[in-house]
C-alpha positions in Angstrom: 108.3 265.0 94.6 110.7 266.3 97.2 114.5 266.2 96.3 116.9 264.2 98.4 118.5 267.3 99.9 115.1 268.7 100.9 114.2 265.4 102.7 117.6 265.4 104.5 117.0 269.0 105.7 113.4 268.4 106.8 113.8 265.5 109.2 111.8 266.0 112.3 112.2 264.5 115.8 108.5 265.1 116.2 106.7 265.0 112.9 105.1 268.1 111.6 101.9 266.2 111.1 101.7 265.2 114.8 102.6 268.8 115.8 99.8 270.1 113.6 97.4 268.5 116.1 98.4 271.1 118.6 99.1 274.0 116.3 97.1 277.1 115.3 97.4 277.8 111.6 100.6 275.7 111.4 102.3 277.4 114.3 103.1 276.3 117.9 104.4 278.1 121.0 107.7 276.7 122.3 108.5 276.7 126.0 111.8 275.9 127.8 111.1 272.5 129.5 113.2 273.4 132.5 112.0 276.9 133.2 108.7 277.2 131.4 109.8 280.4 129.8 108.4 281.2 126.4 111.1 280.7 123.7 109.1 281.3 120.6 105.5 282.4 120.4 104.9 281.4 116.8 107.2 278.7 115.4 106.2 276.9 112.3 105.7 273.2 112.6 107.8 272.9 109.5 110.9 274.1 111.3 110.2 273.0 114.9 112.0 269.8 116.2 113.9 269.5 113.0 117.4 268.1 112.7 119.2 267.8 109.4 120.1 264.2 108.6 118.7 262.8 111.9 117.5 259.6 110.2 119.9 259.6 107.3 122.3 256.7 107.1 125.5 256.6 105.0 126.0 254.0 102.3 129.2 252.1 101.9 130.5 254.8 99.6 129.5 257.5 102.0 126.5 258.7 100.1 123.5 259.8 102.2 120.5 257.4 102.3 117.3 259.0 103.5 115.0 256.0 102.8 114.0 255.8 106.5 112.7 259.4 106.5 110.9 258.9 103.3 109.2 255.8 104.7 108.2 257.6 107.9 106.8 260.5 105.8 104.6 258.3 103.7 103.3 256.2 106.7 102.7 259.2 109.0 100.1 260.7 106.7 98.0 257.5 106.7 98.3 256.7 110.4 97.7 260.3 111.6 94.5 260.5 109.6 93.3 257.2 111.2 94.2 258.5 114.6 92.3 261.8 114.0 89.2 259.8 113.4 89.3 258.1 116.9 86.3 259.1 119.0 85.9 258.7 122.8 83.5 255.9 122.3 85.1 253.8 119.6 88.5 252.8 118.4 89.1 250.2 115.7 91.9 247.7 115.5 93.3 249.6 112.6 93.4 252.8 114.7 95.1 250.9 117.5 97.8 249.8 115.1 98.1 253.4 113.8 98.7 254.6 117.4 101.3 251.9 117.9 103.0 252.8 114.6 103.2 256.6 115.3 104.5 255.9 118.8 107.2 253.6 117.3 108.2 256.1 114.7 108.6 258.8 117.3 110.6 256.5 119.5 113.0 255.8 116.7 113.3 259.5 116.1 114.2 260.3 119.7 117.7 261.2 120.7 117.6 258.9 123.7 116.7 255.9 121.5 119.6 256.7 119.1 122.0 256.9 122.0 120.9 253.7 123.4 120.9 252.0 120.0 124.5 253.1 119.5 125.5 251.7 122.9 123.7 248.4 122.1 125.6 248.1 118.7 128.9 248.9 120.3 128.5 246.7 123.4 126.2 243.8 122.6 125.9 243.2 118.9 129.1 241.2 118.5 128.3 238.9 121.4 124.7 238.4 120.1 125.9 237.6 116.6 128.4 235.1 117.9 125.7 233.4 119.9 123.5 233.3 116.9 126.3 232.0 114.7 126.7 228.9 116.9 123.0 228.0 116.3 122.8 225.4 113.5 119.3 226.6 112.3 120.5 230.2 112.0 123.6 229.1 110.2 121.5 227.1 107.7 119.2 230.1 107.1 122.2 232.4 106.7 123.7 230.1 104.1 120.5 229.6 102.2 119.8 233.4 102.0 123.3 234.6 101.3 125.0 231.6 99.6 127.9 232.2 101.9 129.5 229.6 104.3 128.8 230.8 107.8 131.8 228.8 109.1 134.1 231.0 107.0 133.4 233.8 109.3 130.6 235.5 107.3 128.0 235.3 110.0 130.4 236.4 112.8 131.5 239.3 110.7 128.0 240.8 111.0 128.8 241.6 114.6 132.2 243.1 113.9 131.6 245.2 110.8 132.4 248.8 111.1 129.0 250.5 111.6 128.2 254.2 111.8 128.3 255.8 115.2 124.6 256.4 115.4 124.8 257.9 118.9 127.3 260.6 117.9 125.9 261.1 114.4 122.4 262.2 115.2 
């Protein structure tokens, strides 16, 4: 089992399992996207596209929570193996779902998604929550799941709680 600090240090924007599809003996060549210049001839997929704490969130007490990275790690092994079995003539529904899942994981791991997510939280979440709070069905569901009175501001507070600045954090 990998320790929490190791998971936090090994978070990839592009998973090493995915990179391995393009690697030779676990190494890839890295080019500058703008110039095409070779930056690194033999970079290990273990260290390429890696950002410490990229998917780590902070708990209420400030402690790091890397559950998202652990979930991605466990799912990627399964889906990448399913994807590797795709042939030009056949693709199963399970393999299609695996392709969708690996694409979604990599979308969430992208810097542009994190930036846009941060903007959405800052600019739209309070308005959306207030709209939802005025819906009687949603208020009833909220009360049944939390035991709290939505009219007392509990539901509206979901949109105004202090949240981490995801766009600046990652």
